[in-house]
N, CA, C and O atoms as CSV, one atom per row, in Angstrom:
chain,resi,resn,atom,element,x,y,z
A,1,MET,N,N,-48.025,-125.976,-11.096
A,1,MET,CA,C,-49.637,-126.138,-10.666
A,1,MET,C,C,-50.137,-125.890,-12.050
A,1,MET,O,O,-49.409,-125.226,-12.788
A,2,VAL,N,N,-51.515,-126.420,-12.602
A,2,VAL,CA,C,-52.137,-126.353,-13.704
A,2,VAL,C,C,-53.150,-125.265,-13.469
A,2,VAL,O,O,-53.792,-125.154,-12.425
A,3,THR,N,N,-53.247,-124.473,-14.508
A,3,THR,CA,C,-54.120,-123.301,-14.611
A,3,THR,C,C,-55.274,-123.329,-15.745
A,3,THR,O,O,-54.919,-123.262,-16.922
A,4,VAL,N,N,-56.550,-123.420,-15.444
A,4,VAL,CA,C,-57.562,-123.335,-16.394
A,4,VAL,C,C,-57.671,-121.955,-16.514
A,4,VAL,O,O,-57.678,-121.135,-15.596
A,5,THR,N,N,-57.785,-121.686,-18.123
A,5,THR,CA,C,-58.743,-120.244,-18.088
A,5,THR,C,C,-60.403,-120.580,-17.910
A,5,THR,O,O,-60.990,-121.655,-18.032
A,6,PRO,N,N,-60.945,-119.175,-17.560
A,6,PRO,CA,C,-62.201,-119.071,-17.734
A,6,PRO,C,C,-62.931,-119.627,-18.780
A,6,PRO,O,O,-63.900,-120.370,-18.626
A,7,LYS,N,N,-62.428,-119.236,-19.934
A,7,LYS,CA,C,-63.340,-119.833,-20.933
A,7,LYS,C,C,-63.051,-121.403,-21.354
A,7,LYS,O,O,-63.892,-121.997,-22.029
A,8,ALA,N,N,-61.831,-122.057,-20.931
A,8,ALA,CA,C,-61.745,-123.367,-21.000
A,8,ALA,C,C,-62.627,-124.230,-20.055
A,8,ALA,O,O,-63.285,-125.242,-20.297
A,9,THR,N,N,-62.427,-123.460,-18.793
A,9,THR,CA,C,-63.903,-123.916,-17.704
A,9,THR,C,C,-65.058,-124.161,-18.249
A,9,THR,O,O,-65.564,-125.283,-18.210
A,10,GLU,N,N,-65.688,-123.000,-18.901
A,10,GLU,CA,C,-66.939,-122.836,-19.599
A,10,GLU,C,C,-66.825,-124.177,-20.879
A,10,GLU,O,O,-67.786,-124.939,-20.981
A,11,THR,N,N,-65.999,-124.302,-21.496
A,11,THR,CA,C,-65.938,-125.310,-22.410
A,11,THR,C,C,-65.784,-126.510,-21.863
A,11,THR,O,O,-66.467,-127.328,-22.480
A,12,ILE,N,N,-65.178,-126.996,-20.959
A,12,ILE,CA,C,-65.074,-128.036,-20.226
A,12,ILE,C,C,-66.376,-128.773,-19.768
A,12,ILE,O,O,-66.766,-129.927,-19.941
A,13,LYS,N,N,-67.004,-127.495,-19.006
A,13,LYS,CA,C,-68.502,-127.717,-18.670
A,13,LYS,C,C,-69.394,-128.152,-19.734
A,13,LYS,O,O,-70.134,-129.130,-19.630
A,14,ALA,N,N,-69.317,-127.479,-20.660
A,14,ALA,CA,C,-69.998,-127.645,-21.926
A,14,ALA,C,C,-70.106,-129.205,-22.325
A,14,ALA,O,O,-71.143,-129.864,-22.403
A,15,ILE,N,N,-68.807,-129.628,-22.557
A,15,ILE,CA,C,-68.299,-131.161,-23.097
A,15,ILE,C,C,-68.870,-132.274,-21.932
A,15,ILE,O,O,-69.318,-133.389,-22.197
A,16,LEU,N,N,-68.747,-131.730,-20.699
A,16,LEU,CA,C,-69.379,-132.697,-19.795
A,16,LEU,C,C,-70.604,-132.715,-19.658
A,16,LEU,O,O,-71.076,-133.793,-19.298
A,17,THR,N,N,-71.530,-131.589,-19.883
A,17,THR,CA,C,-73.012,-131.720,-19.957
A,17,THR,C,C,-73.267,-132.416,-20.978
A,17,THR,O,O,-74.150,-133.266,-20.869
A,18,GLU,N,N,-72.573,-132.256,-22.248
A,18,GLU,CA,C,-73.233,-132.895,-23.528
A,18,GLU,C,C,-72.806,-134.178,-23.488
A,18,GLU,O,O,-73.634,-134.879,-24.071
A,19,GLU,N,N,-71.864,-134.837,-23.055
A,19,GLU,CA,C,-71.337,-136.032,-23.012
A,19,GLU,C,C,-71.841,-136.640,-21.766
A,19,GLU,O,O,-71.412,-137.780,-21.592
A,20,LYS,N,N,-72.541,-136.245,-20.957
A,20,LYS,CA,C,-73.080,-136.862,-19.988
A,20,LYS,C,C,-71.983,-137.481,-18.891
A,20,LYS,O,O,-72.309,-138.524,-18.323
A,21,LYS,N,N,-70.665,-136.862,-18.568
A,21,LYS,CA,C,-69.607,-137.423,-18.040
A,21,LYS,C,C,-69.618,-136.852,-16.774
A,21,LYS,O,O,-70.138,-135.736,-16.751
A,22,SER,N,N,-69.187,-137.289,-15.675
A,22,SER,CA,C,-68.828,-136.959,-14.600
A,22,SER,C,C,-67.274,-137.791,-13.977
A,22,SER,O,O,-66.797,-137.718,-12.844
A,23,GLU,N,N,-66.856,-138.416,-14.956
A,23,GLU,CA,C,-65.419,-138.776,-14.477
A,23,GLU,C,C,-64.302,-137.637,-14.318
A,23,GLU,O,O,-64.433,-136.540,-14.860
A,24,PRO,N,N,-63.470,-137.896,-13.731
A,24,PRO,CA,C,-62.056,-136.719,-13.747
A,24,PRO,C,C,-61.586,-136.645,-15.207
A,24,PRO,O,O,-61.855,-137.588,-15.950
A,25,ILE,N,N,-60.789,-135.412,-15.744
A,25,ILE,CA,C,-60.073,-135.432,-16.598
A,25,ILE,C,C,-58.826,-135.624,-16.632
A,25,ILE,O,O,-58.162,-134.704,-16.155
A,26,ARG,N,N,-58.105,-136.758,-17.146
A,26,ARG,CA,C,-57.048,-136.966,-17.131
A,26,ARG,C,C,-56.085,-136.175,-18.136
A,26,ARG,O,O,-56.229,-136.341,-19.347
A,27,ILE,N,N,-55.283,-135.473,-17.726
A,27,ILE,CA,C,-54.224,-134.987,-18.573
A,27,ILE,C,C,-52.982,-135.841,-18.569
A,27,ILE,O,O,-52.435,-136.231,-17.538
A,28,PHE,N,N,-52.563,-136.110,-19.833
A,28,PHE,CA,C,-51.297,-137.071,-20.005
A,28,PHE,C,C,-50.231,-137.087,-20.954
A,28,PHE,O,O,-50.716,-136.758,-22.037
A,29,PHE,N,N,-48.944,-137.325,-21.070
A,29,PHE,CA,C,-48.054,-137.265,-21.877
A,29,PHE,C,C,-48.709,-137.821,-23.433
A,29,PHE,O,O,-49.186,-138.955,-23.476
A,30,ALA,N,N,-48.696,-137.136,-24.419
A,30,ALA,CA,C,-49.058,-138.082,-25.706
A,30,ALA,C,C,-47.709,-137.899,-26.731
A,30,ALA,O,O,-47.995,-138.125,-27.907
A,31,GLY,N,N,-46.375,-137.551,-26.502
A,31,GLY,CA,C,-45.320,-137.817,-27.091
A,31,GLY,C,C,-45.001,-136.284,-27.466
A,31,GLY,O,O,-45.526,-135.230,-27.107
A,32,PHE,N,N,-43.929,-136.579,-28.333
A,32,PHE,CA,C,-43.177,-135.264,-28.803
A,32,PHE,C,C,-43.554,-134.792,-30.108
A,32,PHE,O,O,-43.846,-135.606,-30.984
A,33,SER,N,N,-43.574,-133.569,-30.317
A,33,SER,CA,C,-43.902,-132.825,-31.445
A,33,SER,C,C,-42.601,-131.863,-31.550
A,33,SER,O,O,-41.732,-131.735,-30.688
A,34,CYS,N,N,-42.672,-131.220,-32.801
A,34,CYS,CA,C,-41.394,-130.569,-33.212
A,34,CYS,C,C,-41.313,-129.746,-32.030
A,34,CYS,O,O,-40.235,-129.796,-31.436
A,35,SER,N,N,-42.279,-128.943,-31.520
A,35,SER,CA,C,-42.197,-128.070,-30.345
A,35,SER,C,C,-42.240,-128.733,-28.936
A,35,SER,O,O,-42.808,-128.220,-27.971
A,36,GLY,N,N,-41.548,-129.988,-28.914
A,36,GLY,CA,C,-41.570,-130.386,-27.465
A,36,GLY,C,C,-42.485,-131.524,-26.993
A,36,GLY,O,O,-43.026,-132.191,-27.875
A,37,PRO,N,N,-42.686,-131.779,-25.917
A,37,PRO,CA,C,-43.667,-132.523,-25.291
A,37,PRO,C,C,-45.091,-131.925,-25.695
A,37,PRO,O,O,-45.539,-130.805,-25.940
A,38,SER,N,N,-45.491,-132.999,-25.653
A,38,SER,CA,C,-47.227,-132.766,-26.009
A,38,SER,C,C,-48.137,-133.554,-25.185
A,38,SER,O,O,-47.924,-134.730,-24.889
A,39,TYR,N,N,-49.329,-132.766,-24.759
A,39,TYR,CA,C,-50.114,-133.387,-23.640
A,39,TYR,C,C,-51.397,-133.184,-24.262
A,39,TYR,O,O,-51.529,-132.261,-25.066
A,40,MET,N,N,-52.318,-133.918,-23.989
A,40,MET,CA,C,-53.681,-134.367,-23.969
A,40,MET,C,C,-54.434,-134.635,-22.752
A,40,MET,O,O,-53.939,-134.976,-21.678
A,41,MET,N,N,-55.770,-134.440,-23.021
A,41,MET,CA,C,-56.727,-134.980,-21.772
A,41,MET,C,C,-57.843,-135.916,-22.721
A,41,MET,O,O,-58.147,-135.928,-23.914
A,42,GLY,N,N,-58.308,-136.757,-21.386
A,42,GLY,CA,C,-59.309,-137.539,-21.750
A,42,GLY,C,C,-60.065,-138.086,-20.416
A,42,GLY,O,O,-59.627,-137.729,-19.322
A,43,PHE,N,N,-61.097,-138.875,-20.484
A,43,PHE,CA,C,-61.992,-139.252,-19.071
A,43,PHE,C,C,-61.127,-140.622,-18.606
A,43,PHE,O,O,-60.622,-141.456,-19.358
A,44,ASP,N,N,-61.117,-140.601,-17.416
A,44,ASP,CA,C,-60.180,-141.662,-16.710
A,44,ASP,C,C,-60.625,-141.825,-15.305
A,44,ASP,O,O,-61.124,-140.866,-14.716
A,45,LYS,N,N,-60.505,-142.770,-14.832
A,45,LYS,CA,C,-60.613,-143.067,-13.268
A,45,LYS,C,C,-59.370,-142.510,-12.538
A,45,LYS,O,O,-58.289,-142.660,-13.108
A,46,LYS,N,N,-59.405,-141.830,-11.238
A,46,LYS,CA,C,-58.226,-141.738,-10.839
A,46,LYS,C,C,-57.828,-142.690,-10.102
A,46,LYS,O,O,-58.606,-143.552,-9.692
A,47,LYS,N,N,-56.392,-142.673,-9.788
A,47,LYS,CA,C,-55.575,-143.716,-9.192
A,47,LYS,C,C,-54.887,-143.275,-8.024
A,47,LYS,O,O,-54.822,-142.082,-7.727
A,48,ASP,N,N,-54.324,-144.271,-7.286
A,48,ASP,CA,C,-53.766,-143.622,-6.232
A,48,ASP,C,C,-52.291,-142.688,-6.206
A,48,ASP,O,O,-51.909,-141.894,-5.347
A,49,THR,N,N,-51.786,-143.012,-7.190
A,49,THR,CA,C,-50.516,-142.320,-7.681
A,49,THR,C,C,-50.877,-140.829,-8.649
A,49,THR,O,O,-50.009,-140.141,-9.186
A,50,ASP,N,N,-52.120,-140.608,-8.687
A,50,ASP,CA,C,-52.604,-139.241,-9.347
A,50,ASP,C,C,-52.425,-137.841,-8.330
A,50,ASP,O,O,-52.525,-137.767,-7.106
A,51,ILE,N,N,-52.218,-137.119,-9.018
A,51,ILE,CA,C,-52.456,-135.429,-8.317
A,51,ILE,C,C,-54.129,-135.067,-8.536
A,51,ILE,O,O,-54.581,-135.539,-9.580
A,52,GLU,N,N,-54.841,-134.504,-7.920
A,52,GLU,CA,C,-56.122,-134.274,-7.986
A,52,GLU,C,C,-56.190,-132.665,-7.860
A,52,GLU,O,O,-55.632,-132.069,-6.939
A,53,LEU,N,N,-57.019,-131.943,-9.003
A,53,LEU,CA,C,-57.199,-130.880,-9.000
A,53,LEU,C,C,-58.666,-130.664,-9.136
A,53,LEU,O,O,-59.278,-131.193,-10.065
A,54,LYS,N,N,-59.311,-129.847,-8.178
A,54,LYS,CA,C,-60.673,-129.853,-8.142
A,54,LYS,C,C,-60.953,-128.401,-8.844
A,54,LYS,O,O,-60.440,-127.452,-8.250
A,55,VAL,N,N,-61.610,-128.134,-9.889
A,55,VAL,CA,C,-61.867,-126.967,-10.772
A,55,VAL,C,C,-63.284,-126.390,-11.150
A,55,VAL,O,O,-63.768,-126.623,-12.258
A,56,ASP,N,N,-63.887,-125.692,-10.278
A,56,ASP,CA,C,-65.216,-125.326,-10.600
A,56,ASP,C,C,-65.970,-126.111,-11.422
A,56,ASP,O,O,-66.205,-125.954,-12.620
A,57,GLY,N,N,-66.408,-127.158,-10.514
A,57,GLY,CA,C,-67.323,-128.226,-10.844
A,57,GLY,C,C,-66.955,-129.644,-11.463
A,57,GLY,O,O,-67.693,-130.603,-11.685
A,58,PHE,N,N,-65.566,-129.483,-11.678
A,58,PHE,CA,C,-65.115,-130.536,-12.545
A,58,PHE,C,C,-63.712,-131.127,-11.984
A,58,PHE,O,O,-62.947,-130.347,-11.417
A,59,THR,N,N,-63.445,-132.175,-12.098
A,59,THR,CA,C,-61.506,-132.472,-11.410
A,59,THR,C,C,-60.897,-132.799,-12.555
A,59,THR,O,O,-61.413,-133.288,-13.560
A,60,LEU,N,N,-59.515,-132.443,-12.322
A,60,LEU,CA,C,-58.442,-132.701,-13.209
A,60,LEU,C,C,-57.671,-133.608,-12.444
A,60,LEU,O,O,-57.562,-133.416,-11.233
A,61,ILE,N,N,-56.930,-134.910,-13.185
A,61,ILE,CA,C,-55.989,-135.540,-12.491
A,61,ILE,C,C,-54.899,-135.997,-13.514
A,61,ILE,O,O,-55.217,-136.379,-14.640
A,62,TYR,N,N,-53.720,-135.952,-13.124
A,62,TYR,CA,C,-52.318,-136.502,-13.413
A,62,TYR,C,C,-51.457,-137.302,-12.981
A,62,TYR,O,O,-51.326,-137.287,-11.757
A,63,GLU,N,N,-50.849,-137.969,-13.521
A,63,GLU,CA,C,-49.597,-138.649,-12.464
A,63,GLU,C,C,-48.764,-138.095,-11.876
A,63,GLU,O,O,-48.209,-137.276,-12.607
A,64,LYS,N,N,-48.255,-138.125,-10.596
A,64,LYS,CA,C,-47.215,-137.653,-9.925
A,64,LYS,C,C,-46.072,-137.476,-10.763
A,64,LYS,O,O,-45.553,-136.360,-10.805
A,65,GLY,N,N,-45.574,-138.485,-11.483
A,65,GLY,CA,C,-44.558,-137.981,-12.131
A,65,GLY,C,C,-44.306,-137.088,-13.254
A,65,GLY,O,O,-43.224,-137.172,-13.835
A,66,LEU,N,N,-45.434,-136.000,-13.733
A,66,LEU,CA,C,-45.932,-135.318,-14.627
A,66,LEU,C,C,-45.633,-134.044,-13.815
A,66,LEU,O,O,-45.440,-133.052,-14.517
A,67,GLU,N,N,-45.552,-133.855,-12.449
A,67,GLU,CA,C,-45.830,-132.679,-12.020
A,67,GLU,C,C,-44.905,-131.596,-12.456
A,67,GLU,O,O,-45.272,-130.442,-12.678
A,68,ASP,N,N,-43.543,-132.082,-12.578
A,68,ASP,CA,C,-42.555,-131.015,-12.899
A,68,ASP,C,C,-42.732,-130.373,-14.414
A,68,ASP,O,O,-42.391,-129.232,-14.726
A,69,GLU,N,N,-43.271,-131.246,-15.190
A,69,GLU,CA,C,-43.310,-130.844,-16.694
A,69,GLU,C,C,-44.514,-130.140,-16.724
A,69,GLU,O,O,-44.609,-129.327,-17.643
A,70,LEU,N,N,-45.713,-130.267,-15.752
A,70,LEU,CA,C,-47.033,-129.562,-15.750
A,70,LEU,C,C,-46.884,-128.230,-15.194
A,70,LEU,O,O,-47.814,-127.428,-15.282
A,71,LYS,N,N,-45.681,-127.899,-14.572
A,71,LYS,CA,C,-45.750,-126.707,-13.606
A,71,LYS,C,C,-45.926,-125.503,-14.533
A,71,LYS,O,O,-45.281,-125.339,-15.569
A,72,GLY,N,N,-46.783,-124.746,-14.099
A,72,GLY,CA,C,-47.198,-123.487,-15.042
A,72,GLY,C,C,-47.902,-123.801,-16.446
A,72,GLY,O,O,-48.032,-122.957,-17.333
A,73,ALA,N,N,-48.302,-125.020,-16.522
A,73,ALA,CA,C,-49.109,-125.463,-17.679
A,73,ALA,C,C,-50.682,-124.725,-17.797
A,73,ALA,O,O,-51.454,-124.632,-16.842
A,74,VAL,N,N,-50.853,-124.422,-18.646
A,74,VAL,CA,C,-52.148,-123.927,-19.105
A,74,VAL,C,C,-53.235,-124.558,-19.845
A,74,VAL,O,O,-53.002,-125.243,-20.841
A,75,ILE,N,N,-54.300,-124.377,-19.444
A,75,ILE,CA,C,-55.324,-125.107,-20.127
A,75,ILE,C,C,-56.186,-124.075,-20.662
A,75,ILE,O,O,-56.710,-123.211,-19.959
A,76,ASP,N,N,-56.353,-124.195,-22.153
A,76,ASP,CA,C,-57.153,-122.734,-22.903
A,76,ASP,C,C,-58.296,-123.309,-23.607
A,76,ASP,O,O,-58.391,-124.499,-23.905
A,77,SER,N,N,-59.096,-122.466,-23.839
A,77,SER,CA,C,-59.952,-122.923,-24.920
A,77,SER,C,C,-59.671,-122.640,-26.528
A,77,SER,O,O,-59.151,-121.574,-26.857
A,78,ILE,N,N,-60.028,-123.612,-27.496
A,78,ILE,CA,C,-59.454,-123.240,-28.746
A,78,ILE,C,C,-60.827,-123.464,-29.523
A,78,ILE,O,O,-61.744,-123.925,-28.845
A,79,ASP,N,N,-61.082,-123.186,-30.895
A,79,ASP,CA,C,-62.077,-123.465,-31.797
A,79,ASP,C,C,-61.239,-124.079,-33.084
A,79,ASP,O,O,-60.318,-123.622,-33.761
A,80,THR,N,N,-61.912,-125.219,-33.111
A,80,THR,CA,C,-61.515,-125.693,-34.263
A,80,THR,C,C,-62.754,-126.266,-35.259
A,80,THR,O,O,-63.910,-126.078,-34.879
A,81,PRO,N,N,-62.548,-126.849,-36.321
A,81,PRO,CA,C,-63.483,-126.882,-37.448
A,81,PRO,C,C,-64.516,-128.070,-36.738
A,81,PRO,O,O,-65.734,-128.057,-36.916
A,82,GLN,N,N,-64.030,-128.765,-36.171
A,82,GLN,CA,C,-65.113,-129.591,-35.116
A,82,GLN,C,C,-66.073,-128.854,-33.936
A,82,GLN,O,O,-66.955,-129.407,-33.278
A,83,GLY,N,N,-65.664,-127.510,-33.866
A,83,GLY,CA,C,-65.986,-127.123,-32.682
A,83,GLY,C,C,-65.229,-126.393,-31.254
A,83,GLY,O,O,-64.048,-126.048,-31.256
A,84,PRO,N,N,-65.944,-126.274,-30.332
A,84,PRO,CA,C,-64.748,-125.778,-29.436
A,84,PRO,C,C,-64.332,-127.118,-28.569
A,84,PRO,O,O,-64.942,-128.168,-28.369
A,85,GLY,N,N,-62.924,-126.603,-28.099
A,85,GLY,CA,C,-62.084,-127.867,-27.400
A,85,GLY,C,C,-61.074,-127.069,-26.483
A,85,GLY,O,O,-61.025,-125.851,-26.313
A,86,VAL,N,N,-60.279,-128.059,-25.931
A,86,VAL,CA,C,-59.441,-127.652,-25.007
A,86,VAL,C,C,-57.895,-127.805,-25.442
A,86,VAL,O,O,-57.592,-128.704,-26.227
A,87,VAL,N,N,-57.050,-127.043,-24.999
A,87,VAL,CA,C,-55.487,-127.365,-25.323
A,87,VAL,C,C,-54.832,-127.315,-24.079
A,87,VAL,O,O,-55.074,-126.422,-23.267
A,88,VAL,N,N,-53.906,-128.338,-23.847
A,88,VAL,CA,C,-52.744,-128.118,-22.609
A,88,VAL,C,C,-51.677,-127.445,-23.265
A,88,VAL,O,O,-51.231,-127.871,-24.331
A,89,LYS,N,N,-51.154,-126.243,-22.608
A,89,LYS,CA,C,-50.000,-125.473,-23.075
A,89,LYS,C,C,-49.202,-125.515,-22.206
A,89,LYS,O,O,-49.507,-125.042,-21.111
A,90,VAL,N,N,-48.181,-125.980,-22.375
A,90,VAL,CA,C,-46.971,-126.296,-21.322
A,90,VAL,C,C,-45.607,-125.207,-22.238
A,90,VAL,O,O,-45.383,-124.995,-23.430
A,91,LYS,N,N,-44.863,-124.674,-20.768
A,91,LYS,CA,C,-43.625,-124.082,-21.231
A,91,LYS,C,C,-42.591,-124.899,-21.743
A,91,LYS,O,O,-42.064,-125.771,-21.051
A,92,SER,N,N,-42.283,-124.681,-22.861
A,92,SER,CA,C,-41.191,-125.422,-23.862
A,92,SER,C,C,-39.868,-125.299,-23.081
A,92,SER,O,O,-39.474,-124.239,-22.596
A,93,SER,N,N,-39.221,-126.466,-23.002
A,93,SER,CA,C,-38.062,-126.685,-22.748
A,93,SER,C,C,-37.187,-126.013,-23.556
A,93,SER,O,O,-36.158,-125.674,-22.972
A,94,GLY,N,N,-37.270,-125.675,-24.847
A,94,GLY,CA,C,-36.518,-125.606,-25.982
A,94,GLY,C,C,-36.144,-127.044,-26.704
A,94,GLY,O,O,-35.579,-127.146,-27.793
A,95,ALA,N,N,-36.461,-127.835,-26.094
A,95,ALA,CA,C,-36.167,-129.004,-26.933
A,95,ALA,C,C,-36.676,-129.427,-27.885
A,95,ALA,O,O,-37.898,-129.283,-27.828
A,96,SER,N,N,-36.252,-130.009,-28.980
A,96,SER,CA,C,-36.901,-130.400,-30.171
A,96,SER,C,C,-36.790,-131.928,-30.390
A,96,SER,O,O,-35.664,-132.420,-30.462
A,97,SER,N,N,-37.724,-132.592,-30.483
A,97,SER,CA,C,-37.497,-133.971,-31.023
A,97,SER,C,C,-37.177,-134.253,-32.255
A,97,SER,O,O,-37.011,-135.454,-32.469
A,98,CYS,N,N,-37.001,-133.366,-33.356
A,98,CYS,CA,C,-36.475,-133.287,-34.511
A,98,CYS,C,C,-35.474,-132.902,-34.958
A,98,CYS,O,O,-35.119,-132.992,-36.134
A,99,GLY,N,N,-34.658,-132.228,-33.700
A,99,GLY,CA,C,-33.407,-131.053,-33.915
A,99,GLY,C,C,-33.895,-129.902,-35.073
A,99,GLY,O,O,-33.269,-129.521,-36.063
A,100,GLY,N,N,-34.864,-129.603,-34.724
A,100,GLY,CA,C,-35.164,-128.344,-35.303
A,100,GLY,C,C,-35.226,-128.173,-36.765
A,100,GLY,O,O,-35.417,-127.053,-37.240
A,101,THR,N,N,-35.044,-129.443,-37.669
A,101,THR,CA,C,-35.150,-129.483,-39.250
A,101,THR,C,C,-36.953,-129.872,-39.649
A,101,THR,O,O,-37.337,-130.150,-40.785
A,102,CYS,N,N,-37.535,-129.825,-38.854
A,102,CYS,CA,C,-39.144,-129.844,-39.158
A,102,CYS,C,C,-39.419,-128.575,-39.514
A,102,CYS,O,O,-38.965,-127.573,-38.961
A,103,SER,N,N,-40.495,-128.617,-40.853
A,103,SER,CA,C,-40.969,-127.315,-41.304
A,103,SER,C,C,-42.589,-127.435,-41.013
A,103,SER,O,O,-43.281,-128.426,-41.249
A,104,GLY,N,N,-42.953,-126.387,-40.534
A,104,GLY,CA,C,-44.521,-126.577,-40.799
A,104,GLY,C,C,-45.355,-127.346,-39.469
A,104,GLY,O,O,-46.581,-127.269,-39.545
A,105,CYS,N,N,-44.936,-127.891,-38.572
A,105,CYS,CA,C,-45.616,-128.630,-37.681
A,105,CYS,C,C,-45.747,-128.071,-36.637
A,105,CYS,O,O,-46.043,-128.816,-35.702
A,106,HIS,N,N,-45.586,-126.471,-36.295
A,106,HIS,CA,C,-45.702,-125.952,-35.174
A,106,HIS,C,C,-47.200,-125.178,-35.037
A,106,HIS,O,O,-47.504,-124.601,-33.993
């Protein structure tokens, strides 16, 4: 199950209000980084093959095939130079896409 922190909930609600959006927010696999799989979020329409989570005024969706990978995931708020945002944190499997030879991409 995916957990959304209270601060991330506030940030997401503010983004939805600012962008005047009401679509569900999709969590999707974005590729591999040195720390393992990476997930991002974006507005999208729900498909029949999606899992849907209602969270305090908004909806998160993701493909059923990602259920195991997102088990225990936490969506948290972050501060960036562009302003507040959110990040999907997953438990790392310990696998690395570059064999541990990378420096500084964590």
